[in-house]
C-alpha positions in Angstrom: 0.0 0.0 0.0 1.3 3.5 -0.7 2.0 5.9 2.1 -0.8 8.2 3.2 -0.3 12.0 2.9 -0.6 14.1 6.0 -2.6 17.3 5.7 0.3 19.7 6.4 -2.0 22.5 7.6 -3.3 20.2 10.3 0.2 18.9 11.2 1.3 22.5 11.9 -1.7 23.2 14.2 -2.1 20.0 16.1 0.0 17.4 17.8 -1.0 14.1 19.3 -0.1 13.2 22.9 1.0 9.7 24.1 -2.5 8.9 25.4 -4.1 9.9 22.0 -5.4 13.4 22.9 -5.0 16.2 20.4 -3.4 19.4 21.7 -3.2 22.8 20.0 -1.9 26.3 20.7 -4.7 28.6 21.9 -5.6 31.6 19.8 -5.7 35.2 20.9 -2.1 35.8 22.0 -0.6 37.3 18.8 -1.5 41.0 18.8 -3.8 43.6 20.5 -2.5 42.4 23.8 -2.8 45.7 25.7 -6.5 45.5 26.2 -6.3 41.9 27.4 -5.9 41.3 31.2 -2.8 39.6 32.5 -4.9 36.7 33.8 -6.4 36.2 30.4 -3.0 36.2 28.6 -1.6 33.8 31.2 -4.4 31.3 30.6 -3.9 31.5 26.9 -0.3 30.4 27.2 -1.4 26.8 28.1 -2.1 24.3 25.4 -5.7 23.5 24.6 -7.0 19.9 24.3 -9.6 19.1 21.6 -12.9 17.7 22.6 -13.5 14.0 21.7 -15.7 14.9 18.7 -13.1 17.3 17.3 -10.4 14.8 18.0 -11.9 12.3 15.6 -12.0 15.0 12.9 -8.4 16.1 13.5 -7.1 12.5 13.5 -8.5 11.9 10.0 -6.2 14.7 8.8 -3.2 13.2 10.7 -2.9 9.6 9.6 0.4 9.0 11.4 -0.5 11.1 14.5 
């Protein structure tokens, strides 16, 4: 069987943990940071974990993830 192609756009956004969860970088921390509170910016630094329904969709795009 030929190799499957990974969707490169998804590979750059998501990574799969050892237990099979899909993590991503949270949005909202690139610009216009002056009006955002320090608490909000601190919480945005953490990685997000996709919900189970979204995980199934993301894993279709990452065949080797």
